[in-house]
C-alpha positions, 0 to 999 in steps of 0.5 A: 906764350905758354909760360905766362901765368893762367889768366884769371876768369875775371880778366877773361870776362873783361876782354871777351864775353860769349854767351855760348861756346860750342866745342867741336871734336872729330877725326880728320875728314869727318867734316868739322870745317865744312859744318862749322863754316856752314854754322858760321854762315847761319849765325853771321855776325853773331858768331866767331870761329876759333881754332886752337891750332891757329896759335900753333900754326902761327908760331910754326909759320914764323919759326920756319918761314911758312905760309900761315894761310896754307897751314890753316887750310885743309890741303896737302901743305899742312900735312907736310908739317902736321907730324912736327907741329903735333910733336912740338905742341904736345911738348908745350902742352906738357908744361901748360895744358891750356896754353894754346886754348888760352892763346886762341881765346885771347885773340878771339872777337867779342861775339855772342856765339863762339865755335871752337872747331878743333877740340882734340884732347880731354885737357881742351875740354877741361880747360874750356869748362874750367874757364867758361863753365856752364857756357860750354856745349860739346859736339862730336862728329863721327864718320865711317872710315869709308866716307873719310877716305872718299874725302881724302883721308889716308892713315898716317902713323904718328898722326892718326894713332896719337892723342891729337886724333885719338885723345877723345875717343873714350870721352862720352860726355858729349852734349850732341853727337852727329853722324856725318858719315853715310847715314848722315842727316841732311845738313839743315837737320844737323844744323838744327840740332846744334841750334837746339843747344843754344840759348836764346840770345 
């Protein structure tokens, strides 16, 4: 998967034609999945959720005979394997930083709106901007630690202090930053601020 030559832009365009791509980033338990799921409900058939982690977890499930659906969920099962998956995926990214972004997009459904719900590294943003240019909108979710703890967050060395969680801490070129902690706006206000980024389709 990651050793293939990078697809040219024209080849990507032949198979997939989104009109806008929303890249979501945020730390664990900031509410990314909840918000992107609500956004998917709002857009319905116009929208596809893409997870960069899916090809990683798919490989891990096959190699280790694990339950893929459980790995894709937001439960404890995934947490048992998170550290090992991070280490393996980092090794693959060193060879080709866009390998998982590309794999996720290759399997995406042709919809006008793509929501990428788990952007974690500056190289993820780089790959999408290099590949899709002006279609990209970047959104950062933030939440205070107390709120994240209430949602089940527990700090784990090797997980919460490495690039997969901290790689975008100093990135400042967001199109939108949403506070999803104690001072958060209503869900409808949050969704409206995201919709404002989207061109008429």
